[in-house]
C-alpha positions, 0 to 999 in steps of 0.5 A: 406173673402172667407175662413173665410166664410167658417170657419164659416160654418164648425163651425156652422155645427160642433156645429149642429153635436154635438148638434144633438149628446146630443139631441138624446144621453143625458148625453154624455160627451165632450171626447166621442163627440170628439171620436166619430165625430174625432174633437179634444178635444179642437174644442169640449170644444169650441163648447160645451162652445159656445152652453153653453153660447147661454143656448143651453146645460147645463152641468150636473153633471159627470159621473162614471170615469175609471181612472183619472178626472170624464167627465162632461156630457151634456145635451140639455137645454129643455127650451131653447125655445118653439115651437108651432104645429098646426093641420088644420082639418076637423072642428077645429084647435088644438093648441100644445105648446112644449118644446124642447122634445115635453114635452106638455106645454099647448094645446087647440082646436077650432072649425073651421066650416068654414074650406073649406075657406083657408083665414078664417082658415089663420085668425082664427090662426093669431087670436087664435096665438095673443090671446095665446101670450098676455094672456099668456105673452108670447115673440115671441123671444121665440119661435122656430118656428110653424109646421103646419100640414094639410092634402092635398099634400103639397109643403114642400119646398115653403109651398104651399098645392097644393091640398086638397080635403077634405077642398076644398084648391087648390095652397093655399100659407099658408106658407108665409101668416102666415110668414107674420102674425105671424113674425116666420119660418113656416114649412107646412107639409102634415098630414100624414108625421107629423104623421108618424115623431111623431111616429119615434121620439115618438114611436116605429117605429124608431126600424124598417126600412120600415115603413107604417103609415095608418089613419083611419077616416074622410078622409083615409091616408098613410105615409112611411118611409125608414131608418128614413126618410120621403119617401117623403121629398116634401109633395106629400103624398102617398094617400091610401086614394084614391086607387080605392078599387070598380068599379063604387063605390061611388064618391068620393070628389076627383072627382073618383069613388070607391076609398077607402075614399069614401067607408069607411070614416067618410062620408061614413059610417054615410050615410050607417048608415042612409040608412040602420037603422030602428031607426028614431033618427038616420035617422032625426039626420042625415039629419042635420048632420054637416059633420065634425068630430065632428058631424060624430063621434058623430054620430057614437057612437050614432048609436054604441048605438041605433042601434049596429046590423046595427053598426056591419054590416058597419063595417064588410064591413069596415073591408073588404075594409080596409083589402084589402087596407092593403093587397095592401100596403104589396104587394107593399111596403113590410114594417117590420112595420104597424102602424094603427091610426086616430078617427076611432079607437075608433070603433077597436074592430068591424074592426082591427082584422078582417082586419088585419087577411084578409090582412095577408090571402090575401097578397102575398106569406110569407110577411106578417109573418115578419110584425109588426102590431101595434096601435097609442099609441099618439092620437090626439097629433101624428099630431102636435109632428111631425110639432114640431120635423120638426122645432126642426131637421130645425133649430137645426140640 
């Protein structure tokens, strides 16, 4: 019995090896697979036949031959299953259904004003999920799994959000609860780790060995990859937003003073504008401002239009603090590639170039010379695509 179980395990392992290669290198032949992985042609043929029967892969015609029969090429069946990605944001929930290569089937976003209440958020996710599958006549068996990205320290093995200051969550067993309610495999990731995985999958990051990702918006977060792997697999993120950058600075949600997030998070800069502006409409609107991403970014847009002088002044300070933080990242981690994203990039002309200049000028020696600085091109989709990829690799690779 043990020998049979061992053979079955080996067979499944080999099948996943072949599937991952077909996934990452589409239009590959059986002969090429056999050569690369030193498997017998018969083994590869049998395993590929099983995957075709299971609808995991398809034959996609033949390629050019160097002599003899033209080899049949293989590709994954992109529509074998769908995957649902969910981003739990500050004041909103984003849902994104994709096929196996991350192509969007549909997406939608809803408000979640009660985001600091974890039970309410879980119920809202459940309600929207049930409504989604009913309205679109979807079968749960056709969904491979659900990837959920959320701010804070996440134990990815247990699906527990241990601490999220921005959401005010602590020891929330969200993975277990959603698994019970949705009846599907659930994967919980820190949102910055999801962002980083998305950049490895769909962006340029896979071309570099050591990458650092920083996002700026309501919160400030960071993640790092080394040779295509997340720096932390247990969901303890690189809490760049809670680096102390100012002695006796503003009080942060985490309880410390002078954190980067307390100086340049949306909550901080909207308050700075309120304190500095002489425009009555901006002062009055701030007093009734909902402290969520939607409201804060809308307020910043209005401030930019109504009082650009103050707006420019606020972002001069923003540039300085972000630049110093980038300098510290360079000195600590010496990355090859730094990607900057997040909601604040809507206003990048007011801070980005100057922040990078400050970082380069103040970093140690010539460390900054080798770094490629880049901007997020995936937009809002980046928050969910990494979770979707985690579902794929956990089930099929």
